[in-house]
C-alpha positions in Angstrom: 23.0 1.5 -49.4 25.9 3.6 -48.0 24.0 7.0 -48.4 21.0 6.1 -46.3 23.4 5.2 -43.3 24.4 8.9 -43.1 21.1 9.7 -41.6 21.9 8.3 -38.4 25.4 10.4 -38.4 23.5 14.0 -37.8 21.9 15.5 -35.0 20.7 19.1 -34.8 18.3 20.4 -37.8 18.1 24.0 -38.3 16.0 26.5 -39.9 17.5 29.7 -41.7 16.1 32.4 -44.1 17.9 30.5 -46.9 16.0 26.5 -45.8 16.8 23.6 -43.5 20.1 22.5 -43.2 21.9 19.9 -40.8 25.0 20.3 -38.3 27.0 17.0 -37.8 27.6 15.8 -34.3 30.2 16.3 -32.2 31.2 14.3 -28.8 33.8 17.4 -27.9 31.1 20.3 -28.0 27.2 20.4 -27.5 25.8 21.6 -31.0 24.4 24.9 -29.0 27.2 25.9 -27.4 29.1 29.3 -28.3 32.7 28.5 -28.5 34.0 31.9 -28.4 36.7 31.6 -31.2 38.4 34.5 -32.3 37.4 33.5 -36.0 35.7 31.1 -38.4 36.7 30.2 -41.6 34.0 29.2 -43.6 34.0 26.9 -46.5 31.3 26.0 -49.2 32.2 22.7 -50.4 30.4 20.9 -53.7 31.9 17.5 -54.8 34.8 18.2 -53.3 35.8 14.1 -51.9 39.5 13.9 -50.5 40.5 16.9 -53.0 39.4 19.1 -50.0 42.2 17.8 -48.0 44.4 20.9 -48.6 42.2 23.5 -47.9 41.3 22.4 -44.5 45.4 21.5 -43.5 46.2 25.0 -44.8 42.9 26.3 -42.6 43.8 24.3 -39.9 47.4 25.4 -39.8 47.2 29.3 -39.4 49.9 31.3 -37.8 49.4 34.0 -35.0 50.5 37.6 -35.9 53.5 38.9 -33.5 52.4 36.4 -30.8 49.2 37.3 -30.3 47.9 33.8 -30.3 44.2 32.9 -31.6 41.2 30.3 -31.6 39.8 29.7 -34.8 37.5 26.8 -36.3 36.3 25.9 -39.4 32.8 24.7 -40.9 32.4 23.4 -44.1 29.3 23.4 -45.9 28.5 20.6 -48.0 25.6 21.5 -50.8 24.1 20.6 -54.2 20.9 20.9 -55.7 18.4 18.2 -55.7 18.9 17.6 -59.2 22.7 16.8 -59.0 23.7 14.1 -60.8 24.6 10.7 -58.5 28.4 11.6 -58.6 27.9 15.2 -57.1 26.1 13.9 -54.5 28.8 10.8 -53.9 31.1 13.3 -54.0 29.6 15.5 -51.5 28.7 12.2 -49.1 32.8 11.2 -49.5 33.5 14.8 -48.4 31.2 14.6 -45.3 32.6 11.6 -44.3 36.2 12.5 -44.7 35.7 15.8 -42.6 33.7 13.7 -39.9 36.8 11.4 -39.4 39.0 14.6 -39.6 37.0 16.0 -36.6 36.8 12.3 -34.3 39.9 11.8 -35.1 39.5 8.3 -36.8 42.5 6.7 -38.6 42.2 7.5 -42.2 44.4 7.0 -45.2 44.3 6.8 -49.3 46.7 3.5 -50.0 50.1 4.7 -51.7 49.5 8.5 -50.7 51.7 8.9 -47.7 51.2 12.8 -47.8 47.6 12.5 -47.5 48.4 10.5 -44.3 50.7 12.9 -43.1 48.0 15.5 -44.0 45.1 13.9 -42.3 47.3 13.0 -38.6 48.9 17.0 -38.8 45.2 17.9 -39.6 44.2 16.0 -36.3 46.9 17.2 -34.1 46.1 20.5 -34.3 42.3 20.0 -32.4 41.0 22.5 -34.3 37.1 22.3 -34.0 35.7 21.0 -38.1 32.0 21.5 -38.3 29.9 20.5 -40.9 26.6 21.5 -42.5 25.0 19.0 -44.3 22.9 21.0 -47.3 23.6 18.2 -49.6 21.7 15.4 -48.9 17.9 14.7 -50.2 16.0 16.5 -47.4 18.6 19.3 -47.2 19.5 20.1 -51.0 17.7 23.2 -52.7 16.7 24.3 -55.7 18.4 27.4 -54.8 21.8 25.6 -54.1 25.0 27.6 -55.2 28.2 29.0 -53.5 26.5 32.4 -52.3 24.1 30.3 -50.5 26.0 28.4 -49.1 28.1 31.0 -47.9 25.3 32.4 -46.5 24.2 29.5 -44.5 28.3 28.9 -43.0 28.6 32.4 -41.8 25.0 32.3 -40.1 25.6 29.5 -38.2 29.5 30.6 -37.5 28.2 33.7 -35.9 26.8 31.8 -33.0 30.3 30.3 -32.2 33.0 33.6 -32.4 33.1 36.0 -30.0 30.9 39.4 -30.0 34.5 40.6 -31.5 35.3 37.7 -33.5 35.6 37.4 -37.1 34.7 34.8 -40.0 36.6 34.3 -43.0 35.3 32.9 -46.3 37.5 31.0 -49.1 36.7 28.2 -51.5 37.0 24.5 -51.2 39.8 24.5 -53.4 41.7 27.5 -52.4 45.0 27.0 -50.0 44.9 29.7 -47.7 48.3 31.7 -46.6 49.0 30.5 -43.1 49.2 34.4 -41.5 45.2 34.7 -42.7 43.9 34.4 -39.7 46.5 36.1 -37.8 46.9 39.2 -39.7 43.1 39.5 -40.0 43.1 39.4 -36.2 
């Protein structure tokens, strides 16, 4: 089953006040390393699948304010309850696969959807770190899972990636951010 294969795709297991969750791996950066980013965008996601591409595209394409460059990253917390139906869990797994393909620059496309393919290429060209937190698979889904819990997990994780004077912005997986949000907040 494709859901069984995901177990080999993860490296770090973390325990926070909200319970256990896993961080998806990245070849470019060790999981413990602070990235010294100016900002992180936290995105809770549930059953998004490829629909999350517009949110990620907007999050990646943030413009500087008054030529003040910034470095930012994205953390997506994929979550559901253990009792969620199979369709939700499958949608979450599709979201996970898409985000890992974006982070690792695997070529992906949807047949007949040139806009999707163009957005994927544009996201990958930006080299913005995309961190994926598993709070959805069988061992890591919580009966208390909701958008607030996902935001808390994402925020706690993001704190280790931003500079002391950095900041964190949270949005929803179906929200398209204004491309001046990070620059204006900085």
